[in-house]
N, C-alpha and C positions, 0 to 999 in steps of 0.2 A: 687717309687710311693707307697703311703700309701694304705694298704689293710685293709679291714674290718676284725674284729675278731668276732668269734661267741660268743653269750651270751650278757646279759645286764649288765651294770655297776652299775646302781642304785645310781649314784653320791657317790660312796663309794670306798675306797681302797680295796685291795684284802682280807685282814683279816676280816674287818667288813662285807664285802659282803658275804664271805663264812659263817660267823656266822649267818647272816640273813637267808641264804638259809637253813642252818642246823636247825635253830629254826622253820622256817615255815614247813619244812619237818617233824620235830619231832611232831609238833602240828597235822599235817595231819595224821601221823601214829597213834597218840593217839586217835584222835576224829573220823577219818574216812572221814570227810568232814569239810572244813573250807571256810570262805568267806574272800577274800583278793583282791588286785588289779589284774587286768588282766595280767599285765606284770610279777608280782611275781608268779602268778599261772602258767604261761607258763614256767618260769624258774625253778620252783620247780618240775614241771613235768619232765623236762629234767634232773634235778639234781637227782631225786629219782629213775628213771627207772633203771640205772645200779645197784643200791643197791638192788632193788627187784629181779633183774635177778640173782645177786650173792647169795641172800638169798635162792633162789629156789634150789640151789645145796644142801644146808642143812648140809654141813660137817663142821668140826672144823675150817678149814682154812677160810671158808666163815664167820663164826661167829667171828673169830679174826679180819678179815678185816672190818666187820661192827662195831666192838667195837672201832676201831680207829676214827670213825666219829660220832657214836651215843652212848647214855648212855645204860646201861644194860637193863633197863625197855623197851626201844624202840627196842633194838635188840631182846629181848625175844618175844615181840609181833610180830615183823617182821618175825622172823624165825618160830615161833610156830603157829601163826594164819593167817598172811597175805600171806606169801609165798606159803603154801599149796593150797590156793584158786586159785593161778595162775600157778599151775604146768603144765597145758596143754596149757596155753596162751603164745604165742611167744613175746608179747609186748603189749603196749597200756594199761598200768595199771591204768591210771587216766583219769577222764572225767572233762572237763572244761565247765561250763555253764555260759554264759555271763548274767550279771544282769544290772539293771539300774545304771547310774552314781551316785557316792556319792554326797550328797547334799552340803557338806561343801566346797569341792574344785573341784567337777566335774570329779574326777578320775574314769576311767572305772573300774567297779568291776566285779568279777567273783566268782563263787562257784566251788571249786575244790574238787573232791571226788575220792576215790578209787573205781574202777569198781567192 
């Protein structure tokens, strides 16, 4: 019997899907808030939470782990600016605010921001 798997596929194979999530996550870390589709916002929130939790440790092992997925600029911002803000917070690092649908294709849009 076929079972459901967690996460959205976005009509992409594994490599392009991971690249999409990393790209959107990098933009969110850089700008603090971005507008994207609701499905992407929910997936990026799930994708980014473990990295922020890892960055809260602040040690060399965490920095090396983050460098496997993000570039140096993003890791520095994550470790030095973002992670200390969430030192006492056990989770829930992002906020998703639903917006009106996109006019071109009617896709549900959302604003995702770091809390």
